[in-house]
N, C-alpha and C positions, 0 to 999 in steps of 0.2 A: 222107704228112703235107700235100700238096695238098687232099685232101679236108676235112681237120680245119681246113687251113687258109680254104678256103674257107666252112667254117661259119664259123669265128670272123670272117671277112670281112663275111658276112651279118649278122653281132649286133651290128657295129658296131664291133670292136675294129679299130684302126689298122694298118696291115701291117705297120709299122717297130717294132710290138711283138709280132710273132710272129716265132718263133723257138723251135728243140729245148728250150731251154734256159729258156723261159718257163714260169713257175709258173700254174695257172690261176687261185688263189685270190690270192695277195699281187701277184704281177706286174698278171694281168687284171684283178683285183678282180670275178671271177665269183661269183654266188652262187648257190644252190642250183637255181631255178629254170632259170637259164642253162644250169647242168651238164646238167641233164636236158635243155634244148633242143639240145646238141650229142650228148648218149648217141641223142636221136631223129634227129637227123639222120645220124649215122653210122648207126642201126639201116637208117631208111630208102634214103640210098646205097648202102650196103657189106652190109646185111642182117648184121649184127653186134651183138648186145650188148656193151656195155661200162659198167660201174658208175664215175659219176665223183663221185657224193654221198659220198663218203667224207669224213671228216674230214681225212685225211692228203691235203695238197697234193701235186699230181702235175703233171712237166712234160711240154711236148707231145709229146717225144720217148716218154714212160713212156704215156702215152695212146695213140700211136702202136704202141710196142709189146705193150698190153692190145690192138688192133684186129687186129695182126698173128696172135697168139695165137689168138684169137677165130675167125678165118677160116681159120689152121690146122684147128682143132677142127672148124668145120664143113664143112669142104671138105677133108679131108687132103690130097688132089692137087695141093691148089693152091700154086703158086710164089709168095711176094711178093717184089716187086722190093725190092731193099737201095740205099739211096740214098748 
């Protein structure tokens, strides 16, 4: 969640708007370009690919779950910390 939060802060999202239940589109008003920027940031920092351009709105917790699943697939022996 910290990496995702850092990316969102770099996009100018206020810290008080960021929580696990925050929806990317409805709550943060992110457009497709910003979703791609988030996905690219996650790829650059964590080395994982996630799809955020879907029409279905996602919470930040769901994005984190996607990231954890991608890490597990790419690195089967990697243990992800639980918050």
